All heavy atoms as a GROMACS GRO file, in nm:
protein
  621
    1MET      N    1   0.084  -0.105  -0.002
    1MET     CA    2  -0.003   0.000   0.001
    1MET      C    3   0.087   0.118   0.006
    1MET      O    4   0.174   0.135   0.084
    1MET     CB    5  -0.094  -0.005   0.130
    1MET     CG    6  -0.187   0.117   0.126
    1MET     SD    7  -0.282   0.101   0.265
    1MET     CE    8  -0.444   0.081   0.182
    2GLN      N    9   0.065   0.217  -0.093
    2GLN     CA   10   0.139   0.342  -0.099
    2GLN      C   11   0.086   0.443   0.002
    2GLN      O   12  -0.035   0.451   0.027
    2GLN     CB   13   0.131   0.400  -0.241
    2GLN     CG   14   0.195   0.314  -0.350
    2GLN     CD   15   0.184   0.376  -0.488
    2GLN    OE1   16   0.141   0.488  -0.496
    2GLN    NE2   17   0.216   0.315  -0.590
    3PRO      N   18   0.181   0.517   0.061
    3PRO     CA   19   0.125   0.636   0.140
    3PRO      C   20   0.055   0.734   0.072
    3PRO      O   21   0.094   0.767  -0.054
    3PRO     CB   22   0.254   0.695   0.208
    3PRO     CG   23   0.366   0.636   0.118
    3PRO     CD   24   0.315   0.526   0.053
    4SER      N   25  -0.050   0.796   0.118
    4SER     CA   26  -0.127   0.885   0.029
    4SER      C   27  -0.039   1.021   0.033
    4SER      O   28   0.014   1.074   0.141
    4SER     CB   29  -0.267   0.918   0.109
    4SER     OG   30  -0.250   0.971   0.238
    5THR      N   31  -0.043   1.083  -0.085
    5THR     CA   32   0.028   1.206  -0.092
    5THR      C   33  -0.072   1.325  -0.113
    5THR      O   34  -0.171   1.304  -0.174
    5THR     CB   35   0.117   1.202  -0.211
    5THR    OG1   36   0.053   1.175  -0.337
    5THR    CG2   37   0.224   1.112  -0.204
    6SER      N   38  -0.056   1.438  -0.041
    6SER     CA   39  -0.148   1.532  -0.041
    6SER      C   40  -0.128   1.619  -0.162
    6SER      O   41  -0.013   1.649  -0.215
    6SER     CB   42  -0.128   1.627   0.071
    6SER     OG   43  -0.199   1.738   0.076
    7LYS      N   44  -0.240   1.664  -0.233
    7LYS     CA   45  -0.228   1.744  -0.350
    7LYS      C   46  -0.221   1.901  -0.307
    7LYS      O   47  -0.213   1.984  -0.396
    7LYS     CB   48  -0.345   1.725  -0.426
    7LYS     CG   49  -0.353   1.592  -0.490
    7LYS     CD   50  -0.453   1.574  -0.598
    7LYS     CE   51  -0.473   1.428  -0.650
    7LYS     NZ   52  -0.352   1.378  -0.717
    8ASP      N   53  -0.230   1.928  -0.172
    8ASP     CA   54  -0.224   2.062  -0.126
    8ASP      C   55  -0.070   2.111  -0.123
    8ASP      O   56   0.018   2.042  -0.059
    8ASP     CB   57  -0.268   2.067   0.015
    8ASP     CG   58  -0.256   2.204   0.082
    8ASP    OD1   59  -0.237   2.303   0.008
    8ASP    OD2   60  -0.292   2.213   0.194
    9PRO      N   61  -0.042   2.210  -0.215
    9PRO     CA   62   0.102   2.258  -0.217
    9PRO      C   63   0.154   2.312  -0.091
    9PRO      O   64   0.278   2.321  -0.066
    9PRO     CB   65   0.085   2.365  -0.323
    9PRO     CG   66  -0.041   2.405  -0.334
    9PRO     CD   67  -0.127   2.290  -0.293
   10LEU      N   68   0.068   2.343   0.008
   10LEU     CA   69   0.113   2.407   0.135
   10LEU      C   70   0.130   2.299   0.240
   10LEU      O   71   0.167   2.324   0.350
   10LEU     CB   72   0.014   2.509   0.189
   10LEU     CG   73  -0.005   2.619   0.097
   10LEU    CD1   74  -0.122   2.719   0.159
   10LEU    CD2   75   0.128   2.707   0.074
   11HIS      N   76   0.092   2.172   0.206
   11HIS     CA   77   0.107   2.058   0.308
   11HIS      C   78   0.244   2.032   0.364
   11HIS      O   79   0.338   2.020   0.277
   11HIS     CB   80   0.051   1.928   0.243
   11HIS     CG   81   0.055   1.819   0.336
   11HIS    ND1   82  -0.044   1.799   0.433
   11HIS    CD2   83   0.150   1.708   0.342
   11HIS    CE1   84  -0.004   1.680   0.503
   11HIS    NE2   85   0.101   1.634   0.447
   12GLY      N   86   0.262   2.046   0.491
   12GLY     CA   87   0.391   2.023   0.554
   12GLY      C   88   0.484   2.137   0.545
   12GLY      O   89   0.606   2.123   0.584
   13ILE      N   90   0.440   2.256   0.497
   13ILE     CA   91   0.530   2.369   0.496
   13ILE      C   92   0.489   2.473   0.594
   13ILE      O   93   0.368   2.513   0.598
   13ILE     CB   94   0.523   2.435   0.361
   13ILE    CG1   95   0.567   2.335   0.241
   13ILE    CG2   96   0.619   2.553   0.338
   13ILE    CD1   97   0.560   2.383   0.099
   14THR      N   98   0.573   2.516   0.683
   14THR     CA   99   0.547   2.621   0.775
   14THR      C  100   0.532   2.753   0.721
   14THR      O  101   0.580   2.793   0.617
   14THR     CB  102   0.651   2.616   0.895
   14THR    OG1  103   0.772   2.668   0.828
   14THR    CG2  104   0.659   2.483   0.960
   15LEU      N  105   0.459   2.839   0.790
   15LEU     CA  106   0.434   2.987   0.747
   15LEU      C  107   0.585   3.041   0.746
   15LEU      O  108   0.620   3.124   0.665
   15LEU     CB  109   0.355   3.055   0.846
   15LEU     CG  110   0.324   3.198   0.818
   15LEU    CD1  111   0.262   3.211   0.672
   15LEU    CD2  112   0.229   3.262   0.920
   16GLN      N  113   0.673   3.012   0.838
   16GLN     CA  114   0.803   3.069   0.845
   16GLN      C  115   0.876   3.037   0.720
   16GLN      O  116   0.950   3.114   0.650
   16GLN     CB  117   0.875   3.017   0.962
   16GLN     CG  118   1.022   3.083   0.970
   16GLN     CD  119   1.084   3.047   1.106
   16GLN    OE1  120   1.029   2.994   1.192
   16GLN    NE2  121   1.213   3.088   1.100
   17LYS      N  122   0.871   2.907   0.670
   17LYS     CA  123   0.940   2.862   0.559
   17LYS      C  124   0.882   2.933   0.425
   17LYS      O  125   0.957   2.974   0.349
   17LYS     CB  126   0.931   2.705   0.549
   17LYS     CG  127   1.012   2.653   0.414
   17LYS     CD  128   1.151   2.659   0.448
   17LYS     CE  129   1.234   2.578   0.352
   17LYS     NZ  130   1.360   2.592   0.354
   18ILE      N  131   0.751   2.941   0.422
   18ILE     CA  132   0.688   3.028   0.319
   18ILE      C  133   0.741   3.166   0.307
   18ILE      O  134   0.784   3.215   0.201
   18ILE     CB  135   0.536   3.014   0.331
   18ILE    CG1  136   0.485   2.868   0.322
   18ILE    CG2  137   0.472   3.120   0.234
   18ILE    CD1  138   0.332   2.862   0.343
   19LEU      N  139   0.732   3.222   0.421
   19LEU     CA  140   0.786   3.366   0.419
   19LEU      C  141   0.935   3.381   0.381
   19LEU      O  142   0.975   3.472   0.307
   19LEU     CB  143   0.760   3.432   0.562
   19LEU     CG  144   0.776   3.580   0.584
   19LEU    CD1  145   0.690   3.665   0.472
   19LEU    CD2  146   0.740   3.622   0.720
   20GLU      N  147   1.007   3.294   0.447
   20GLU     CA  148   1.146   3.303   0.415
   20GLU      C  149   1.192   3.287   0.267
   20GLU      O  150   1.265   3.357   0.212
   20GLU     CB  151   1.225   3.200   0.506
   20GLU     CG  152   1.243   3.237   0.649
   20GLU     CD  153   1.293   3.120   0.723
   20GLU    OE1  154   1.316   3.010   0.680
   20GLU    OE2  155   1.329   3.155   0.849
   21GLN      N  156   1.122   3.194   0.202
   21GLN     CA  157   1.133   3.162   0.071
   21GLN      C  158   1.086   3.296  -0.025
   21GLN      O  159   1.153   3.331  -0.116
   21GLN     CB  160   1.064   3.042   0.008
   21GLN     CG  161   1.134   2.918   0.059
   21GLN     CD  162   1.066   2.787   0.002
   21GLN    OE1  163   0.943   2.771   0.018
   21GLN    NE2  164   1.146   2.697  -0.060
   22LEU      N  165   0.968   3.350   0.007
   22LEU     CA  166   0.930   3.458  -0.064
   22LEU      C  167   1.014   3.583  -0.044
   22LEU      O  168   1.048   3.662  -0.134
   22LEU     CB  169   0.789   3.505  -0.006
   22LEU     CG  170   0.676   3.408  -0.056
   22LEU    CD1  171   0.536   3.441   0.022
   22LEU    CD2  172   0.658   3.410  -0.201
   23VAL      N  173   1.072   3.603   0.081
   23VAL     CA  174   1.160   3.710   0.104
   23VAL      C  175   1.297   3.686   0.027
   23VAL      O  176   1.350   3.783  -0.042
   23VAL     CB  177   1.186   3.724   0.257
   23VAL    CG1  178   1.308   3.824   0.285
   23VAL    CG2  179   1.067   3.784   0.334
   24ALA      N  180   1.341   3.565   0.021
   24ALA     CA  181   1.456   3.542  -0.056
   24ALA      C  182   1.438   3.564  -0.201
   24ALA      O  183   1.532   3.604  -0.281
   24ALA     CB  184   1.512   3.390  -0.024
   25PHE      N  185   1.321   3.530  -0.258
   25PHE     CA  186   1.297   3.549  -0.396
   25PHE      C  187   1.259   3.685  -0.432
   25PHE      O  188   1.310   3.731  -0.538
   25PHE     CB  189   1.178   3.449  -0.430
   25PHE     CG  190   1.154   3.438  -0.577
   25PHE    CD1  191   1.235   3.359  -0.659
   25PHE    CD2  192   1.043   3.509  -0.631
   25PHE    CE1  193   1.212   3.349  -0.794
   25PHE    CE2  194   1.026   3.493  -0.766
   25PHE     CZ  195   1.107   3.424  -0.852
   26TYR      N  196   1.173   3.751  -0.364
   26TYR     CA  197   1.130   3.888  -0.400
   26TYR      C  198   1.188   3.989  -0.327
   26TYR      O  199   1.211   4.109  -0.373
   26TYR     CB  200   0.985   3.899  -0.376
   26TYR     CG  201   0.888   3.824  -0.456
   26TYR    CD1  202   0.804   3.718  -0.425
   26TYR    CD2  203   0.875   3.856  -0.596
   26TYR    CE1  204   0.728   3.642  -0.499
   26TYR    CE2  205   0.794   3.783  -0.682
   26TYR     CZ  206   0.723   3.682  -0.636
   26TYR     OH  207   0.632   3.608  -0.720
   27GLY      N  208   1.235   3.973  -0.190
   27GLY     CA  209   1.270   4.083  -0.098
   27GLY      C  210   1.158   4.153  -0.049
   27GLY      O  211   1.044   4.133  -0.100
   28PHE      N  212   1.178   4.225   0.073
   28PHE     CA  213   1.063   4.289   0.132
   28PHE      C  214   1.008   4.405   0.060
   28PHE      O  215   0.882   4.423   0.053
   28PHE     CB  216   1.099   4.338   0.259
   28PHE     CG  217   1.095   4.229   0.381
   28PHE    CD1  218   1.203   4.193   0.440
   28PHE    CD2  219   0.968   4.189   0.408
   28PHE    CE1  220   1.208   4.090   0.532
   28PHE    CE2  221   0.962   4.081   0.512
   28PHE     CZ  222   1.087   4.040   0.580
   29ASP      N  223   1.088   4.469  -0.031
   29ASP     CA  224   1.046   4.583  -0.098
   29ASP      C  225   0.932   4.531  -0.210
   29ASP      O  226   0.820   4.602  -0.213
   29ASP     CB  227   1.150   4.641  -0.189
   29ASP     CG  228   1.242   4.724  -0.103
   29ASP    OD1  229   1.202   4.754   0.021
   29ASP    OD2  230   1.362   4.749  -0.134
   30THR      N  231   0.964   4.422  -0.292
   30THR     CA  232   0.862   4.380  -0.377
   30THR      C  233   0.746   4.314  -0.313
   30THR      O  234   0.634   4.324  -0.356
   30THR     CB  235   0.943   4.276  -0.478
   30THR    OG1  236   1.041   4.338  -0.524
   30THR    CG2  237   0.842   4.233  -0.581
   31LEU      N  238   0.765   4.241  -0.195
   31LEU     CA  239   0.663   4.190  -0.122
   31LEU      C  240   0.554   4.299  -0.080
   31LEU      O  241   0.440   4.282  -0.094
   31LEU     CB  242   0.697   4.103  -0.001
   31LEU     CG  243   0.745   3.969  -0.031
   31LEU    CD1  244   0.799   3.901   0.108
   31LEU    CD2  245   0.628   3.880  -0.082
   32GLY      N  246   0.607   4.405  -0.043
   32GLY     CA  247   0.519   4.527   0.003
   32GLY      C  248   0.451   4.578  -0.116
   32GLY      O  249   0.334   4.631  -0.087
   33GLU      N  250   0.494   4.566  -0.238
   33GLU     CA  251   0.429   4.616  -0.363
   33GLU      C  252   0.319   4.520  -0.399
   33GLU      O  253   0.218   4.550  -0.436
   33GLU     CB  254   0.524   4.633  -0.470
   33GLU     CG  255   0.617   4.756  -0.451
   33GLU     CD  256   0.723   4.757  -0.548
   33GLU    OE1  257   0.703   4.705  -0.660
   33GLU    OE2  258   0.820   4.836  -0.538
   34LEU      N  259   0.359   4.389  -0.392
   34LEU     CA  260   0.269   4.279  -0.422
   34LEU      C  261   0.146   4.263  -0.332
   34LEU      O  262   0.033   4.234  -0.364
   34LEU     CB  263   0.334   4.147  -0.448
   34LEU     CG  264   0.445   4.145  -0.553
   34LEU    CD1  265   0.512   4.011  -0.548
   34LEU    CD2  266   0.372   4.148  -0.685
   35ILE      N  267   0.179   4.278  -0.206
   35ILE     CA  268   0.081   4.258  -0.095
   35ILE      C  269   0.096   4.391  -0.010
   35ILE      O  270   0.200   4.398   0.064
   35ILE     CB  271   0.102   4.126  -0.022
   35ILE    CG1  272   0.099   4.005  -0.101
   35ILE    CG2  273  -0.005   4.114   0.094
   35ILE    CD1  274   0.141   3.881  -0.029
   36LYS      N  275  -0.001   4.464  -0.006
   36LYS     CA  276  -0.007   4.602   0.070
   36LYS      C  277  -0.026   4.562   0.221
   36LYS      O  278  -0.144   4.566   0.266
   36LYS     CB  279  -0.109   4.679   0.019
   36LYS     CG  280  -0.117   4.708  -0.134
   36LYS     CD  281   0.008   4.789  -0.169
   36LYS     CE  282   0.000   4.836  -0.304
   36LYS     NZ  283   0.127   4.850  -0.378
   37ILE      N  284   0.085   4.525   0.284
   37ILE     CA  285   0.071   4.503   0.432
   37ILE      C  286   0.191   4.583   0.490
   37ILE      O  287   0.307   4.576   0.451
   37ILE     CB  288   0.094   4.354   0.452
   37ILE    CG1  289  -0.020   4.271   0.396
   37ILE    CG2  290   0.094   4.322   0.606
   37ILE    CD1  291   0.003   4.115   0.410
   38LYS      N  292   0.163   4.659   0.596
   38LYS     CA  293   0.270   4.740   0.662
   38LYS      C  294   0.388   4.662   0.705
   38LYS      O  295   0.503   4.711   0.700
   38LYS     CB  296   0.213   4.830   0.783
   38LYS     CG  297   0.138   4.941   0.739
   38LYS     CD  298   0.106   5.025   0.873
   38LYS     CE  299   0.022   5.134   0.818
   38LYS     NZ  300  -0.025   5.219   0.945
   39CYS      N  301   0.375   4.530   0.746
   39CYS     CA  302   0.483   4.467   0.805
   39CYS      C  303   0.583   4.425   0.698
   39CYS      O  304   0.699   4.383   0.729
   39CYS     CB  305   0.438   4.333   0.873
   39CYS     SG  306   0.357   4.202   0.761
   40PHE      N  307   0.548   4.455   0.575
   40PHE     CA  308   0.644   4.435   0.459
   40PHE      C  309   0.706   4.559   0.413
   40PHE      O  310   0.801   4.561   0.343
   40PHE     CB  311   0.579   4.369   0.346
   40PHE     CG  312   0.537   4.227   0.355
   40PHE    CD1  313   0.431   4.175   0.279
   40PHE    CD2  314   0.591   4.145   0.453
   40PHE    CE1  315   0.384   4.046   0.287
   40PHE    CE2  316   0.547   4.013   0.463
   40PHE     CZ  317   0.444   3.964   0.388
   41THR      N  318   0.652   4.674   0.467
   41THR     CA  319   0.703   4.800   0.413
   41THR      C  320   0.766   4.885   0.531
   41THR      O  321   0.861   4.967   0.504
   41THR     CB  322   0.593   4.882   0.345
   41THR    OG1  323   0.488   4.906   0.442
   41THR    CG2  324   0.545   4.817   0.224
   42LYS      N  325   0.723   4.873   0.649
   42LYS     CA  326   0.774   4.959   0.750
   42LYS      C  327   0.850   4.864   0.852
   42LYS      O  328   0.798   4.795   0.922
   42LYS     CB  329   0.650   5.020   0.847
   42LYS     CG  330   0.572   5.098   0.762
   42LYS     CD  331   0.626   5.235   0.718
   42LYS     CE  332   0.517   5.317   0.650
   42LYS     NZ  333   0.568   5.429   0.584
   43ASN      N  334   0.991   4.876   0.850
   43ASN     CA  335   1.078   4.802   0.936
   43ASN      C  336   1.052   4.660   0.919
   43ASN      O  337   1.023   4.595   1.018
   43ASN     CB  338   1.072   4.848   1.080
   43ASN     CG  339   1.110   4.992   1.100
   43ASN    OD1  340   1.211   5.035   1.029
   43ASN    ND2  341   1.059   5.061   1.205
   44PRO      N  342   1.060   4.609   0.806
   44PRO     CA  343   1.028   4.462   0.773
   44PRO      C  344   1.130   4.362   0.837
   44PRO      O  345   1.249   4.400   0.844
   44PRO     CB  346   1.033   4.445   0.632
   44PRO     CG  347   1.116   4.555   0.580
   44PRO     CD  348   1.102   4.671   0.672
   45SER      N  349   1.076   4.262   0.899
   45SER     CA  350   1.155   4.141   0.943
   45SER      C  351   1.076   4.026   0.935
   45SER      O  352   0.945   4.035   0.933
   45SER     CB  353   1.211   4.172   1.084
   45SER     OG  354   1.112   4.162   1.178
   46VAL      N  355   1.148   3.908   0.927
   46VAL     CA  356   1.057   3.778   0.922
   46VAL      C  357   0.994   3.765   1.060
   46VAL      O  358   0.876   3.733   1.053
   46VAL     CB  359   1.158   3.672   0.902
   46VAL    CG1  360   1.079   3.538   0.916
   46VAL    CG2  361   1.216   3.688   0.764
   47LYS      N  362   1.052   3.802   1.171
   47LYS     CA  363   0.987   3.784   1.293
   47LYS      C  364   0.862   3.868   1.314
   47LYS      O  365   0.754   3.806   1.344
   47LYS     CB  366   1.080   3.815   1.402
   47LYS     CG  367   1.027   3.787   1.547
   47LYS     CD  368   1.121   3.815   1.668
   47LYS     CE  369   1.068   3.789   1.788
   47LYS     NZ  370   1.148   3.815   1.902
   48SER      N  371   0.868   3.994   1.278
   48SER     CA  372   0.745   4.082   1.299
   48SER      C  373   0.638   4.053   1.195
   48SER      O  374   0.517   4.051   1.233
   48SER     CB  375   0.787   4.239   1.286
   48SER     OG  376   0.832   4.249   1.154
   49SER      N  377   0.680   4.004   1.064
   49SER     CA  378   0.580   3.957   0.976
   49SER      C  379   0.509   3.840   1.011
   49SER      O  380   0.389   3.822   1.004
   49SER     CB  381   0.658   3.948   0.837
   49SER     OG  382   0.706   4.061   0.797
   50LEU      N  383   0.594   3.742   1.072
   50LEU     CA  384   0.527   3.616   1.111
   50LEU      C  385   0.424   3.645   1.233
   50LEU      O  386   0.313   3.585   1.234
   50LEU     CB  387   0.627   3.532   1.173
   50LEU     CG  388   0.708   3.441   1.069
   50LEU    CD1  389   0.825   3.365   1.135
   50LEU    CD2  390   0.617   3.352   0.992
   51THR      N  391   0.460   3.727   1.324
   51THR     CA  392   0.374   3.773   1.433
   51THR      C  393   0.240   3.823   1.369
   51THR      O  394   0.130   3.786   1.414
   51THR     CB  395   0.433   3.869   1.523
   51THR    OG1  396   0.548   3.823   1.575
   51THR    CG2  397   0.344   3.908   1.642
   52PHE      N  398   0.243   3.915   1.282
   52PHE     CA  399   0.117   3.969   1.220
   52PHE      C  400   0.046   3.867   1.142
   52PHE      O  401  -0.082   3.847   1.157
   52PHE     CB  402   0.164   4.089   1.126
   52PHE     CG  403   0.047   4.148   1.049
   52PHE    CD1  404  -0.036   4.232   1.121
   52PHE    CD2  405   0.028   4.124   0.921
   52PHE    CE1  406  -0.145   4.285   1.062
   52PHE    CE2  407  -0.097   4.170   0.861
   52PHE     CZ  408  -0.166   4.251   0.920
   53LEU      N  409   0.109   3.798   1.046
   53LEU     CA  410   0.050   3.695   0.968
   53LEU      C  411  -0.009   3.588   1.054
   53LEU      O  412  -0.125   3.522   1.012
   53LEU     CB  413   0.139   3.632   0.866
   53LEU     CG  414   0.199   3.724   0.762
   53LEU    CD1  415   0.313   3.663   0.694
   53LEU    CD2  416   0.087   3.782   0.673
   54ARG      N  417   0.030   3.538   1.161
   54ARG     CA  418  -0.024   3.442   1.245
   54ARG      C  419  -0.157   3.494   1.298
   54ARG      O  420  -0.255   3.413   1.342
   54ARG     CB  421   0.070   3.390   1.359
   54ARG     CG  422   0.172   3.309   1.298
   54ARG     CD  423   0.271   3.258   1.402
   54ARG     NE  424   0.365   3.160   1.352
   54ARG     CZ  425   0.498   3.163   1.375
   54ARG    NH1  426   0.546   3.250   1.461
   54ARG    NH2  427   0.580   3.083   1.316
   55LYS      N  428  -0.164   3.625   1.328
   55LYS     CA  429  -0.290   3.688   1.395
   55LYS      C  430  -0.404   3.731   1.293
   55LYS      O  431  -0.510   3.746   1.334
   55LYS     CB  432  -0.257   3.800   1.484
   55LYS     CG  433  -0.164   3.771   1.593
   55LYS     CD  434  -0.123   3.893   1.671
   55LYS     CE  435  -0.036   3.867   1.792
   55LYS     NZ  436  -0.001   3.984   1.863
   56THR      N  437  -0.350   3.735   1.158
   56THR     CA  438  -0.441   3.805   1.058
   56THR      C  439  -0.459   3.716   0.949
   56THR      O  440  -0.387   3.687   0.860
   56THR     CB  441  -0.373   3.926   1.022
   56THR    OG1  442  -0.336   4.008   1.123
   56THR    CG2  443  -0.484   4.015   0.936
   57ASP      N  444  -0.585   3.635   0.940
   57ASP     CA  445  -0.609   3.535   0.850
   57ASP      C  446  -0.618   3.581   0.711
   57ASP      O  447  -0.562   3.525   0.618
   57ASP     CB  448  -0.748   3.474   0.873
   57ASP     CG  449  -0.748   3.377   1.004
   57ASP    OD1  450  -0.640   3.340   1.034
   57ASP    OD2  451  -0.847   3.358   1.058
   58TRP      N  452  -0.661   3.699   0.676
   58TRP     CA  453  -0.673   3.757   0.536
   58TRP      C  454  -0.527   3.778   0.485
   58TRP      O  455  -0.514   3.760   0.371
   58TRP     CB  456  -0.759   3.876   0.521
   58TRP     CG  457  -0.702   4.002   0.604
   58TRP    CD1  458  -0.746   4.045   0.725
   58TRP    CD2  459  -0.613   4.104   0.548
   58TRP    NE1  460  -0.675   4.157   0.761
   58TRP    CE2  461  -0.592   4.187   0.648
   58TRP    CE3  462  -0.545   4.108   0.443
   58TRP    CZ2  463  -0.508   4.300   0.644
   58TRP    CZ3  464  -0.450   4.219   0.426
   58TRP    CH2  465  -0.432   4.306   0.524
   59ALA      N  466  -0.443   3.836   0.569
   59ALA     CA  467  -0.304   3.864   0.524
   59ALA      C  468  -0.229   3.735   0.503
   59ALA      O  469  -0.162   3.711   0.402
   59ALA     CB  470  -0.221   3.939   0.631
   60ARG      N  471  -0.246   3.631   0.586
   60ARG     CA  472  -0.184   3.495   0.575
   60ARG      C  473  -0.227   3.439   0.438
   60ARG      O  474  -0.151   3.365   0.368
   60ARG     CB  475  -0.219   3.412   0.692
   60ARG     CG  476  -0.145   3.272   0.677
   60ARG     CD  477  -0.184   3.186   0.800
   60ARG     NE  478  -0.119   3.046   0.781
   60ARG     CZ  479  -0.071   2.982   0.886
   60ARG    NH1  480  -0.078   3.042   1.000
   60ARG    NH2  481  -0.001   2.879   0.851
   61GLN      N  482  -0.360   3.450   0.424
   61GLN     CA  483  -0.416   3.376   0.280
   61GLN      C  484  -0.358   3.448   0.166
   61GLN      O  485  -0.318   3.385   0.072
   61GLN     CB  486  -0.572   3.405   0.287
   61GLN     CG  487  -0.636   3.315   0.380
   61GLN     CD  488  -0.790   3.342   0.390
   61GLN    OE1  489  -0.835   3.436   0.321
   61GLN    NE2  490  -0.862   3.259   0.471
   62LYS      N  491  -0.328   3.585   0.172
   62LYS     CA  492  -0.265   3.652   0.056
   62LYS      C  493  -0.132   3.607   0.043
   62LYS      O  494  -0.087   3.577  -0.073
   62LYS     CB  495  -0.274   3.799   0.076
   62LYS     CG  496  -0.405   3.855   0.063
   62LYS     CD  497  -0.402   4.013   0.064
   62LYS     CE  498  -0.542   4.074   0.046
   62LYS     NZ  499  -0.555   4.122  -0.093
   63VAL      N  500  -0.051   3.587   0.149
   63VAL     CA  501   0.081   3.532   0.138
   63VAL      C  502   0.102   3.398   0.088
   63VAL      O  503   0.165   3.359   0.001
   63VAL     CB  504   0.147   3.546   0.273
   63VAL    CG1  505   0.276   3.465   0.281
   63VAL    CG2  506   0.176   3.697   0.318
   64GLU      N  507  -0.006   3.312   0.131
   64GLU     CA  508  -0.007   3.170   0.092
   64GLU      C  509  -0.044   3.168  -0.059
   64GLU      O  510   0.011   3.077  -0.136
   64GLU     CB  511  -0.106   3.096   0.164
   64GLU     CG  512  -0.062   3.065   0.303
   64GLU     CD  513  -0.168   3.005   0.399
   64GLU    OE1  514  -0.276   2.994   0.364
   64GLU    OE2  515  -0.122   2.946   0.505
   65GLN      N  516  -0.145   3.252  -0.098
   65GLN     CA  517  -0.171   3.254  -0.242
   65GLN      C  518  -0.046   3.299  -0.332
   65GLN      O  519  -0.029   3.237  -0.442
   65GLN     CB  520  -0.290   3.350  -0.267
   65GLN     CG  521  -0.415   3.293  -0.212
   65GLN     CD  522  -0.531   3.392  -0.217
   65GLN    OE1  523  -0.512   3.507  -0.255
   65GLN    NE2  524  -0.653   3.347  -0.164
   66LEU      N  525   0.018   3.393  -0.284
   66LEU     CA  526   0.132   3.434  -0.363
   66LEU      C  527   0.230   3.326  -0.370
   66LEU      O  528   0.301   3.303  -0.464
   66LEU     CB  529   0.207   3.567  -0.294
   66LEU     CG  530   0.328   3.620  -0.356
   66LEU    CD1  531   0.298   3.651  -0.504
   66LEU    CD2  532   0.390   3.735  -0.291
   67TYR      N  533   0.262   3.258  -0.260
   67TYR     CA  534   0.353   3.141  -0.254
   67TYR      C  535   0.315   3.034  -0.355
   67TYR      O  536   0.399   2.994  -0.434
   67TYR     CB  537   0.352   3.085  -0.108
   67TYR     CG  538   0.452   2.966  -0.109
   67TYR    CD1  539   0.584   2.990  -0.083
   67TYR    CD2  540   0.394   2.838  -0.103
   67TYR    CE1  541   0.672   2.882  -0.070
   67TYR    CE2  542   0.491   2.725  -0.089
   67TYR     CZ  543   0.614   2.749  -0.079
   67TYR     OH  544   0.699   2.636  -0.061
   68ILE      N  545   0.185   2.992  -0.357
   68ILE     CA  546   0.144   2.903  -0.450
   68ILE      C  547   0.167   2.950  -0.596
   68ILE      O  548   0.217   2.872  -0.684
   68ILE     CB  549   0.000   2.866  -0.433
   68ILE    CG1  550  -0.015   2.793  -0.300
   68ILE    CG2  551  -0.056   2.784  -0.536
   68ILE    CD1  552  -0.155   2.772  -0.251
   69ARG      N  553   0.134   3.075  -0.628
   69ARG     CA  554   0.164   3.137  -0.768
   69ARG      C  555   0.306   3.136  -0.803
   69ARG      O  556   0.342   3.126  -0.912
   69ARG     CB  557   0.104   3.270  -0.779
   69ARG     CG  558  -0.049   3.282  -0.776
   69ARG     CD  559  -0.096   3.415  -0.829
   69ARG     NE  560  -0.038   3.537  -0.763
   69ARG     CZ  561  -0.080   3.587  -0.652
   69ARG    NH1  562  -0.200   3.540  -0.597
   69ARG    NH2  563  -0.026   3.694  -0.604
   70THR      N  564   0.392   3.153  -0.698
   70THR     CA  565   0.538   3.164  -0.725
   70THR      C  566   0.603   3.032  -0.724
   70THR      O  567   0.726   3.022  -0.769
   70THR     CB  568   0.595   3.255  -0.619
   70THR    OG1  569   0.524   3.380  -0.611
   70THR    CG2  570   0.740   3.298  -0.642
   71LEU      N  571   0.540   2.926  -0.678
   71LEU     CA  572   0.619   2.800  -0.667
   71LEU      C  573   0.695   2.754  -0.791
   71LEU      O  574   0.801   2.715  -0.785
   71LEU     CB  575   0.514   2.690  -0.627
   71LEU     CG  576   0.509   2.656  -0.483
   71LEU    CD1  577   0.393   2.554  -0.455
   71LEU    CD2  578   0.629   2.605  -0.415
   72PRO      N  579   0.623   2.763  -0.914
   72PRO     CA  580   0.703   2.719  -1.035
   72PRO      C  581   0.820   2.809  -1.062
   72PRO      O  582   0.909   2.766  -1.138
   72PRO     CB  583   0.593   2.736  -1.144
   72PRO     CG  584   0.459   2.748  -1.075
   72PRO     CD  585   0.490   2.814  -0.934
   73LYS      N  586   0.824   2.926  -1.017
   73LYS     CA  587   0.940   3.005  -1.040
   73LYS      C  588   1.066   2.986  -0.943
   73LYS      O  589   1.176   3.035  -0.963
   73LYS     CB  590   0.897   3.163  -1.032
   73LYS     CG  591   0.801   3.198  -1.122
   73LYS     CD  592   0.751   3.340  -1.098
   73LYS     CE  593   0.630   3.370  -1.188
   73LYS     NZ  594   0.569   3.504  -1.152
   74PHE      N  595   1.039   2.929  -0.838
   74PHE     CA  596   1.152   2.899  -0.736
   74PHE      C  597   1.251   2.806  -0.796
   74PHE      O  598   1.221   2.710  -0.854
   74PHE     CB  599   1.088   2.828  -0.599
   74PHE     CG  600   1.018   2.926  -0.517
   74PHE    CD1  601   0.904   2.891  -0.448
   74PHE    CD2  602   1.070   3.049  -0.492
   74PHE    CE1  603   0.830   2.970  -0.374
   74PHE    CE2  604   0.998   3.141  -0.404
   74PHE     CZ  605   0.880   3.090  -0.341
   75PRO      N  606   1.380   2.839  -0.768
   75PRO     CA  607   1.485   2.754  -0.822
   75PRO      C  608   1.479   2.613  -0.750
   75PRO      O  609   1.434   2.605  -0.627
   75PRO     CB  610   1.608   2.820  -0.783
   75PRO     CG  611   1.586   2.926  -0.678
   75PRO     CD  612   1.435   2.956  -0.702
   76LYS      N  613   1.522   2.509  -0.812
   76LYS     CA  614   1.505   2.369  -0.755
   76LYS      C  615   1.624   2.326  -0.697
   76LYS      O  616   1.736   2.361  -0.709
   76LYS     CB  617   1.445   2.270  -0.867
   76LYS     CG  618   1.313   2.313  -0.905
   76LYS     CD  619   1.250   2.204  -0.980
   76LYS     CE  620   1.115   2.257  -1.013
   76LYS     NZ  621   1.006   2.173  -1.042
   0.00000   0.00000   0.00000
């Protein structure tokens, strides 16, 4: 019997890993332009962004959607 694999691209990936990959790929400047969130434009850091995203569902969803759209562009 084969283990079931999830079709969810976010399965097993932490919010921190998602944010770190997006910051490495885009940088905070571009992230702030793509997603209008102050934590990406005013004194941005991974730690402060994680704190905000964990408390704010709509912002986290926008970050997760951007991550899914960007997946094919990430270097392997």
